[in-house]
Every structure is written in C-alpha cells, then in structure tokens.
TIVO-2410 file (N, C-alpha, C; in nm, 3 decimals):
# residues 84
REC num residu      c1      c2      c3 atome chaine
REC   1      M  -2.907  -0.637  -1.141     N      A
REC   1      M  -2.777  -0.676  -1.195    CA      A
REC   1      M  -2.669  -0.575  -1.158     C      A
REC   2      T  -2.709  -0.447  -1.151     N      A
REC   2      T  -2.612  -0.343  -1.116    CA      A
REC   2      T  -2.561  -0.362  -0.974     C      A
REC   3      D  -2.647  -0.401  -0.881     N      A
REC   3      D  -2.604  -0.424  -0.743    CA      A
REC   3      D  -2.497  -0.533  -0.738     C      A
REC   4      H  -2.516  -0.638  -0.817     N      A
REC   4      H  -2.420  -0.747  -0.822    CA      A
REC   4      H  -2.285  -0.698  -0.874     C      A
REC   5      R  -2.288  -0.619  -0.980     N      A
REC   5      R  -2.164  -0.565  -1.037    CA      A
REC   5      R  -2.096  -0.470  -0.939     C      A
REC   6      D  -2.174  -0.387  -0.872     N      A
REC   6      D  -2.117  -0.295  -0.774    CA      A
REC   6      D  -2.052  -0.371  -0.659     C      A
REC   7      R  -2.117  -0.480  -0.615     N      A
REC   7      R  -2.064  -0.561  -0.506    CA      A
REC   7      R  -1.932  -0.626  -0.548     C      A
REC   8      I  -1.927  -0.678  -0.669     N      A
REC   8      I  -1.804  -0.741  -0.719    CA      A
REC   8      I  -1.693  -0.636  -0.731     C      A
REC   9      K  -1.727  -0.519  -0.786     N      A
REC   9      K  -1.629  -0.412  -0.799    CA      A
REC   9      K  -1.576  -0.372  -0.662     C      A
REC  10      S  -1.665  -0.361  -0.565     N      A
REC  10      S  -1.625  -0.325  -0.429    CA      A
REC  10      S  -1.533  -0.431  -0.367     C      A
REC  11      Q  -1.566  -0.557  -0.389     N      A
REC  11      Q  -1.484  -0.666  -0.335    CA      A
REC  11      Q  -1.346  -0.668  -0.399     C      A
REC  12      I  -1.340  -0.645  -0.527     N      A
REC  12      I  -1.211  -0.643  -0.596    CA      A
REC  12      I  -1.126  -0.526  -0.547     C      A
REC  13      L  -1.189  -0.408  -0.533     N      A
REC  13      L  -1.118  -0.291  -0.483    CA      A
REC  13      L  -1.068  -0.315  -0.340     C      A
REC  14      T  -1.152  -0.374  -0.257     N      A
REC  14      T  -1.114  -0.404  -0.119    CA      A
REC  14      T  -0.997  -0.501  -0.114     C      A
REC  15      A  -1.000  -0.602  -0.199     N      A
REC  15      A  -0.892  -0.700  -0.204    CA      A
REC  15      A  -0.762  -0.636  -0.251     C      A
REC  16      A  -0.769  -0.550  -0.350     N      A
REC  16      A  -0.649  -0.483  -0.400    CA      A
REC  16      A  -0.590  -0.393  -0.292     C      A
REC  17      I  -0.675  -0.320  -0.223     N      A
REC  17      I  -0.628  -0.233  -0.115    CA      A
REC  17      I  -0.562  -0.316  -0.005     C      A
REC  18      A  -0.625  -0.426   0.031     N      A
REC  18      A  -0.570  -0.513   0.136    CA      A
REC  18      A  -0.433  -0.567   0.094     C      A
REC  19      R  -0.419  -0.605  -0.031     N      A
REC  19      R  -0.290  -0.657  -0.081    CA      A
REC  19      R  -0.182  -0.552  -0.072     C      A
REC  20      F  -0.211  -0.429  -0.118     N      A
REC  20      F  -0.110  -0.324  -0.114    CA      A
REC  20      F  -0.080  -0.279   0.028     C      A
REC  21      Q  -0.179  -0.281   0.115     N      A
REC  21      Q  -0.154  -0.249   0.256    CA      A
REC  21      Q  -0.064  -0.355   0.320     C      A
REC  22      A  -0.088  -0.481   0.288     N      A
REC  22      A  -0.004  -0.589   0.340    CA      A
REC  22      A   0.139  -0.575   0.288     C      A
REC  23      D   0.154  -0.544   0.159     N      A
REC  23      D   0.288  -0.524   0.102    CA      A
REC  23      D   0.359  -0.408   0.172     C      A
REC  24      R   0.284  -0.301   0.199     N      A
REC  24      R   0.341  -0.185   0.267    CA      A
REC  24      R   0.388  -0.223   0.407     C      A
REC  25      H   0.303  -0.292   0.481     N      A
REC  25      H   0.340  -0.333   0.617    CA      A
REC  25      H   0.461  -0.427   0.618     C      A
REC  26      E   0.465  -0.517   0.523     N      A
REC  26      E   0.578  -0.609   0.514    CA      A
REC  26      E   0.708  -0.533   0.487     C      A
REC  27      A   0.702  -0.438   0.394     N      A
REC  27      A   0.821  -0.359   0.362    CA      A
REC  27      A   0.866  -0.276   0.482     C      A
REC  28      L   0.770  -0.216   0.553     N      A
REC  28      L   0.805  -0.137   0.671    CA      A
REC  28      L   0.868  -0.225   0.779     C      A
REC  29      A   0.814  -0.342   0.799     N      A
REC  29      A   0.870  -0.434   0.899    CA      A
REC  29      A   1.012  -0.475   0.861     C      A
REC  30      T   1.032  -0.505   0.734     N      A
REC  30      T   1.164  -0.545   0.686    CA      A
REC  30      T   1.265  -0.431   0.706     C      A
REC  31      L   1.224  -0.311   0.666     N      A
REC  31      L   1.314  -0.197   0.682    CA      A
REC  31      L   1.343  -0.169   0.829     C      A
REC  32      D   1.243  -0.182   0.913     N      A
REC  32      D   1.263  -0.160   1.056    CA      A
REC  32      D   1.366  -0.258   1.112     C      A
REC  33      I   1.355  -0.383   1.072     N      A
REC  33      I   1.452  -0.484   1.118    CA      A
REC  33      I   1.591  -0.450   1.070     C      A
REC  34      Y   1.605  -0.420   0.940     N      A
REC  34      Y   1.737  -0.393   0.885    CA      A
REC  34      Y   1.799  -0.265   0.940     C      A
REC  35      L   1.716  -0.165   0.965     N      A
REC  35      L   1.770  -0.035   1.004    CA      A
REC  35      L   1.779  -0.013   1.155     C      A
REC  36      H   1.697  -0.087   1.232     N      A
REC  36      H   1.694  -0.062   1.376    CA      A
REC  36      H   1.727  -0.183   1.462     C      A
REC  37      N   1.737  -0.299   1.403     N      A
REC  37      N   1.763  -0.418   1.482    CA      A
REC  37      N   1.863  -0.507   1.409     C      A
REC  38      S   1.978  -0.451   1.382     N      A
REC  38      S   2.077  -0.522   1.301    CA      A
REC  38      S   2.128  -0.649   1.368     C      A
REC  39      V   2.111  -0.661   1.499     N      A
REC  39      V   2.152  -0.783   1.569    CA      A
REC  39      V   2.070  -0.902   1.520     C      A
REC  40      A   1.945  -0.878   1.486     N      A
REC  40      A   1.857  -0.986   1.439    CA      A
REC  40      A   1.896  -1.036   1.301     C      A
REC  41      I   1.973  -0.958   1.229     N      A
REC  41      I   2.008  -0.994   1.092    CA      A
REC  41      I   2.120  -1.097   1.088     C      A
REC  42      G   2.216  -1.085   1.177     N      A
REC  42      G   2.330  -1.175   1.173    CA      A
REC  42      G   2.424  -1.135   1.061     C      A
REC  43      D   2.489  -1.234   1.002     N      A
REC  43      D   2.583  -1.207   0.893    CA      A
REC  43      D   2.505  -1.203   0.762     C      A
REC  44      H   2.476  -1.085   0.719     N      A
REC  44      H   2.397  -1.068   0.598    CA      A
REC  44      H   2.476  -0.980   0.503     C      A
REC  45      S   2.537  -1.042   0.404     N      A
REC  45      S   2.630  -0.970   0.317    CA      A
REC  45      S   2.562  -0.876   0.219     C      A
REC  46      S   2.434  -0.895   0.192     N      A
REC  46      S   2.367  -0.811   0.093    CA      A
REC  46      S   2.260  -0.722   0.158     C      A
REC  47      I   2.291  -0.668   0.275     N      A
REC  47      I   2.193  -0.588   0.347    CA      A
REC  47      I   2.151  -0.465   0.266     C      A
REC  48      L   2.244  -0.401   0.197     N      A
REC  48      L   2.210  -0.285   0.117    CA      A
REC  48      L   2.107  -0.320   0.010     C      A
REC  49      E   2.128  -0.431  -0.059     N      A
REC  49      E   2.033  -0.474  -0.161    CA      A
REC  49      E   1.896  -0.504  -0.101     C      A
REC  50      E   1.895  -0.564   0.017     N      A
REC  50      E   1.769  -0.594   0.085    CA      A
REC  50      E   1.694  -0.467   0.123     C      A
REC  51      V   1.768  -0.367   0.170     N      A
REC  51      V   1.707  -0.238   0.206    CA      A
REC  51      V   1.652  -0.170   0.080     C      A
REC  52      I   1.726  -0.174  -0.028     N      A
REC  52      I   1.680  -0.115  -0.154    CA      A
REC  52      I   1.554  -0.186  -0.203     C      A
REC  53      T   1.554  -0.319  -0.198     N      A
REC  53      T   1.438  -0.397  -0.242    CA      A
REC  53      T   1.315  -0.364  -0.157     C      A
REC  54      A   1.332  -0.359  -0.027     N      A
REC  54      A   1.219  -0.328   0.062    CA      A
REC  54      A   1.170  -0.185   0.041     C      A
REC  55      T   1.262  -0.093   0.016     N      A
REC  55      T   1.223   0.046  -0.009    CA      A
REC  55      T   1.142   0.057  -0.138     C      A
REC  56      K   1.184  -0.014  -0.240     N      A
REC  56      K   1.108  -0.014  -0.367    CA      A
REC  56      K   0.970  -0.075  -0.348     C      A
REC  57      K   0.962  -0.182  -0.270     N      A
REC  57      K   0.833  -0.245  -0.244    CA      A
REC  57      K   0.741  -0.150  -0.167     C      A
REC  58      L   0.797  -0.078  -0.072     N      A
REC  58      L   0.721   0.021   0.004    CA      A
REC  58      L   0.670   0.131  -0.087     C      A
REC  59      A   0.757   0.184  -0.170     N      A
REC  59      A   0.718   0.293  -0.261    CA      A
REC  59      A   0.611   0.246  -0.359     C      A
REC  60      E   0.626   0.127  -0.411     N      A
REC  60      E   0.528   0.072  -0.506    CA      A
REC  60      E   0.391   0.056  -0.440     C      A
REC  61      A   0.390   0.002  -0.319     N      A
REC  61      A   0.263  -0.018  -0.248    CA      A
REC  61      A   0.196   0.115  -0.217     C      A
REC  62      E   0.274   0.212  -0.170     N      A
REC  62      E   0.217   0.343  -0.138    CA      A
REC  62      E   0.166   0.414  -0.262     C      A
REC  63      E   0.238   0.402  -0.371     N      A
REC  63      E   0.195   0.462  -0.497    CA      A
REC  63      E   0.065   0.397  -0.547     C      A
REC  64      A   0.058   0.266  -0.537     N      A
REC  64      A  -0.061   0.194  -0.581    CA      A
REC  64      A  -0.182   0.231  -0.495     C      A
REC  65      L  -0.164   0.239  -0.364     N      A
REC  65      L  -0.273   0.279  -0.275    CA      A
REC  65      L  -0.320   0.421  -0.307     C      A
REC  66      A  -0.227   0.511  -0.330     N      A
REC  66      A  -0.263   0.648  -0.366    CA      A
REC  66      A  -0.338   0.653  -0.498     C      A
REC  67      S  -0.295   0.573  -0.593     N      A
REC  67      S  -0.361   0.569  -0.723    CA      A
REC  67      S  -0.505   0.520  -0.712     C      A
REC  68      L  -0.525   0.415  -0.633     N      A
REC  68      L  -0.661   0.365  -0.611    CA      A
REC  68      L  -0.746   0.471  -0.542     C      A
REC  69      Q  -0.688   0.538  -0.444     N      A
REC  69      Q  -0.760   0.642  -0.371    CA      A
REC  69      Q  -0.805   0.754  -0.465     C      A
REC  70      I  -0.713   0.800  -0.547     N      A
REC  70      I  -0.742   0.912  -0.638    CA      A
REC  70      I  -0.846   0.874  -0.742     C      A
REC  71      N  -0.835   0.755  -0.798     N      A
REC  71      N  -0.917   0.718  -0.913    CA      A
REC  71      N  -1.047   0.645  -0.880     C      A
REC  72      F  -1.053   0.577  -0.766     N      A
REC  72      F  -1.169   0.494  -0.739    CA      A
REC  72      F  -1.236   0.519  -0.605     C      A
REC  73      M  -1.178   0.608  -0.525     N      A
REC  73      M  -1.236   0.637  -0.394    CA      A
REC  73      M  -1.239   0.788  -0.376     C      A
REC  74      P  -1.323   0.856  -0.452     N      A
REC  74      P  -1.322   1.002  -0.447    CA      A
REC  74      P  -1.352   1.054  -0.306     C      A
REC  75      D  -1.280   1.154  -0.269     N      A
REC  75      D  -1.295   1.217  -0.139    CA      A
REC  75      D  -1.420   1.304  -0.140     C      A
REC  76      E  -1.481   1.317  -0.027     N      A
REC  76      E  -1.600   1.401  -0.015    CA      A
REC  76      E  -1.566   1.546  -0.048     C      A
REC  77      S  -1.441   1.586  -0.028     N      A
REC  77      S  -1.403   1.723  -0.057    CA      A
REC  77      S  -1.403   1.751  -0.208     C      A
REC  78      D  -1.403   1.644  -0.289     N      A
REC  78      D  -1.408   1.661  -0.434    CA      A
REC  78      D  -1.551   1.683  -0.485     C      A
REC  79      A  -1.648   1.660  -0.397     N      A
REC  79      A  -1.788   1.676  -0.436    CA      A
REC  79      A  -1.818   1.824  -0.453     C      A
REC  80      P  -1.913   1.855  -0.542     N      A
REC  80      P  -1.950   1.995  -0.561    CA      A
REC  80      P  -2.003   2.054  -0.430     C      A
REC  81      E  -1.968   2.179  -0.406     N      A
REC  81      E  -2.013   2.244  -0.283    CA      A
REC  81      E  -2.153   2.302  -0.303     C      A
REC  82      D  -2.229   2.300  -0.195     N      A
REC  82      D  -2.362   2.362  -0.196    CA      A
REC  82      D  -2.347   2.511  -0.173     C      A
REC  83      D  -2.415   2.589  -0.250     N      A
REC  83      D  -2.414   2.734  -0.230    CA      A
REC  83      D  -2.533   2.772  -0.144     C      A
REC  84      E  -2.510   2.782  -0.016     N      A
REC  84      E  -2.620   2.817   0.074    CA      A
REC  84      E  -2.611   2.957   0.119     C      A
***
C-alpha cells in the first residue's frame, strides 16, 4: 500500500512542478514579446499592466517551484555527511 501512496505522491508532485514550469515559461515568453518584440504587440494600450501581470505570474511560479524544491525534494547536500 505504501508503494501506491508513494507513486501517487510522486505523480502529484510531478504534475505540480510541470504546471509551475509551464506558468514560468509562459510568463517569460510574454515578457520577452512585450520587452523585446514590441512590433508584434501592435496598438496595446495596457502594455504596462500586461508586463506587471506577467512579472507577477513569473515570480509566483518561481516561488512555488522553490518551495516545492525546499520542502519535498531534499537536496543530497542536505543529507548527513559520512565521517570517514
């Protein structure tokens, strides 16, 4: 039963990571378009608001990914060291 629970936990964690990575990539693409390819935007009267929204989405996704990393994906460097 534990293997089943571990598999479900792993799948949920993987799905959450994938969602936040997708949100991050979307925000980066949006910001890249607004900041580096303004010709593609055309007449966009609320560009500042769009940049702010995309920046917040980027920050939220990166914060969420970092939180999952810290709390559910411990780094090998956090493991106790062997005294040899």
